N, C-alpha and C positions, 0 to 999 in steps of 0.2 A: 452495188454496195459491197459485195464480197470481194470484188477486185480491188476496191480502194483499201479495204482492210488488209488484204494481202500485201499491197504495195507499202502501206504504212508499217506493217510488221517487218517487211524486208528492209525498209529504210532504217528502222530501229535496230535490226540486227547488224546492218552494215555500219551504223554509227557506233554501236557497242564494240564491234570488231576493230574499228579504227582506234577507239579509245584504248582497248586492250593492247593493241600494237604500239600505241604511243607510250603507254605505261611500261611495256616491256623494253622499248627502245631507250627509255630514260629511267630504268630501274635503279641505277646508281644514285641519281638525284633524289628519287623518292626515299631510298634508304637513308640518305644523308639528312633529309628533312624530317624523317619519322620521329626521332627523339624530341625535336622542338615541338612537333605537332602533339605528341603525347603529353609533354609538360604543359602546353597551352590548354589542352583539354582538361587535365587534372587540376591545375591550379587557377584556371581562369573561368572556364565554362561550368565545370562541375560544382564549384561553390556558389554559383549564381542562384541555385534553388533556395539558398538560405535567405534570399530577399523576401520570401513569403512571411518571415517573422514580423515584417512591417505591418502586415495585415492580421496579426495574431497577438494574443496576450501570452507572450513566450515565457515559459517556465522551464528551467534547465532540467528539473526532475521529470517533466513530461516529454521533453524533446521537441524538435521543430514540428514534426507531423502530429504529435499528440497534443500540442497546445491548442486551446480554443481560439476560434476565429474572432476577430474584433472589428473587421471591416476597416473603415476609414477613421476609426477612433483616434489613433495616434497622429494622423495627419491633422485632424481638427484640433488636437491638443497643441500641436506646434503652431498652427496658424493663429490660435487664440492666445498663445503665451506672450509674455512681455518681452521675450528675447527674439521674437520673430523679426520685427522690423529692425532691431539693433543688429542682428547677425547679417541680415540681407544688406542693410546699408553699409556696414563695415566691409563685407565681402566684395560688394560691387565697387565701393570707393577705392579699395586697395587694388583690385583687378584692373579697373579702368585707368587709374592713375599709372599703374605699372605698365600697362599696354601703351598708353599715350606717350609716356616718357621713355620707356625702355625699348620699344619696338624699332624706332628709327636709328638708334645709336649703333647697333651692330652693322646696319647698312652703311652708315657714314664711315665707320671704321674700315669696313671692307673696301669701300671706294678709295679711302685714303691710302690703305696699305697697297692696293693695286697700282696706285700711281707712284709708289716708292721704287727706287732703283734697287735691283737685287744686290744684296751685300750684307755685311755684318750688322749695320744699323737696323735694317728691316728685320733680320732674324731676331735680334735682341728685343726689338719692340714687340714683335709677335709673341715671343716667349713671355715677356713681361705682362702682356694683357691676357694671356691664356692661363697663367699660373693661379690667379684667384679662384678659378673654377674648381681647382682641386682641393681647396680648403673645405673641410667638413663644416656642416651647419653648426655644430656645437662650438667648434673653434671660432667660426665667424661671429657668432653671438658673443662669445667671450671677448673677442677683440673689440666689438662694438661697445660692450659694457665698460671695458677698461679705458678705451679712448674717450668715452663720454662721461667718465666718472668726474664729478665736480671737485673731488678732493685730490686724486692722484692721476687723473687721466690727462689726455692732451688738451682738452678744452679747459680743464681746471688750471693747468700750467699757464696756458695763454692768458686766461682771465686774471690770474694772480700776477702775471708780469705787467698787466695793464692796470693793476691796482683795483680790480673790480671783483665782485663775488660771482663765482661761476654758477650758471643755472644747472639744475638737474634735468637735463633734456629727456632722459628716460622716464622721469616722473611727471612730465607734462604731456597730457594726452594729445594735444594738437600737433606735437612733433613726431608722434609714433609713426604715422603713415609715411612721412618724408624719410625718416631714418630707415624704415623697412624697405621702401622702394629703391632708394638711391644706393643703399648698400648692396641690394640685389643686382642692380644695374652694374655696379663696379665689379661684382663677382662674376656675372654671366655674360656681359657684353662682348668681351674678347672671344670667348668660346662660341658665342652665337654668330660671330662674324665668319666663322670657318665655312658655314654653308654657303654664304654669299661669295666668299673667295673661290670656292669650288665652282660656282656658276660662272664667275668671271674668268676662270682658267680656261673655259671652253671658247672664249672669244678668239677669233682668228687674228694673229698678230698683223696680218696684212691690212686689216681694217684700220688699225692705228697708224700704220705706215701710210696708207692712202689719205687718212685724215691729216697727217702731218704735211704731206705733199700739198694738200689743198689749203694749208695755212690755218688749220683748226687749232684753237687754244686747248689747254688742258681741261678747262671747264666745258668746252664744247664737246670734247671727246667723251667726257663723263655723261653729259646730257644726251648725246646722240648715239652713243655706242653702249656704255656700261649700263645705264638705267634701263633701256629697253631689254637688255639681256637679263637683268635682275627681276623684271616685273613678274614673270610667271612664278619664280621662287618666292617673291614677296607676297603674292596673292595666296599661295598655298599655305605659307607659314602664318599669314594673318588669319586665315580661316581656322587653322588648328589652334591658334592662340585664342581666338574668339570663342571656339568651342569649349574651352576650359576656363571661361571667364568667371565661373562660380567655383572653380577648383583652386582656391588659394591654398598654398602649401601649409601643412600643419606644424612641422617641427620648428621652424624658425620663429613663427608667430608665438607659438606656445612658450618657447624659451625666452622671448622678449617681453612676455606679459608680466605685469605686476598689478598690485591693488589699485594703483592710481590711473593706469591707462587701460584697464580692462574693458570699459565701456566703448573704447575706440579700437580695441584690438581683438575683441571676441568675434570670430568668424565662424562659419558653419562647420569647418573642419574641427576646430578646437571645441566648439559647443557639442558636436557629436561625440567626441572623445570623452568629454566630461560626463555627459548624460549616460553614455553607454558603458564605459569601463569603470568610471569612478562611482557613479550613482546606480549602476546596474540596471538601468532602464533600457534594455536591449531592443525591445520593439519600438520604443520611441526614437532611439538613435537611428535604427534602421529606416524608419519612416522619414526622418530628416535627411539621411543620406540618399534615400531613393528620390526624394523631391529634388535634391541638389543635382543628382545625375540626370533626371528628366529635364530640368531646366537647361542644363548644359547641352543635352542632345537637341532640344528644340532650337537653341541659339545656333548650334553648329549647322543644322539643316537650313535655317533661315539665311545665315551668312553665306553658306555655300550656294544657295539658289540666287542670292543677290549677286555674288561674284560671277556666277555663270551667265546671268543676264547682262551684266556690265562689261564682261570680258570673256575671253575664250578659255579661261583657266578656272578649274574647280576640282574638288576631290572626286566627284562623280557626276 
């Protein structure tokens, strides 16, 4: 028994010695990554202790640790509130619609750009589809409001030319989800295709040459060469997108909201903001945010396990 302990201690010392040698050999890399690690610890991990206010009746005068415990009171209040099903329904509807409509388009763009011959037209096309990504959210929403204005916008001008009254699309709740999703696709599809173009850049040109010699058409090259190369990247990005399915962005939806479409545009992010910062219900908003994060984490784990079983690609 003593011999086994001695062997384990020696093995531990040997492992620690190798680790120290590895750190010493790569000291420059550790120094380079140290500032990022410190920032990550200070601004990501340290503030996480504040999530305990979801289980407390937080009062600013008492502080986080001094506030009394409330258990699951705020979670129950959210589950029993009239906005629970509304926010969940709107969040899932917008997320699933955006995922179904927006996820394939960057892939199709990348496949199309990859088939273009290098030259001025390809460069111009790529710049044109990348540029919308750099438009800020505020400017984007302003453009949407101006274009869809029934009096002076593009839709108003078109309907006036046809002799008809222009509809107020931003005031009709049933159109909100379509405007939000498709404007987001227009803004982000080109930028999203860069990841897939990078994956396609790794394809050996000899594969295309061999396929051409064998008489393969352009569509056959895409089906037999490009798509198999893209599959690992597609699976990883699909898992990441599915893991944030309850994380609909706050800024754009909040700026597009109005009194007429509020019941179709109120999502968890905007509801948390209003309850926490406007109504000062900090513990309640923290509970809603914690619930949202927990659901996202569960979905991420389930989708990752499913992808691992169906294919050889997964996050872990």
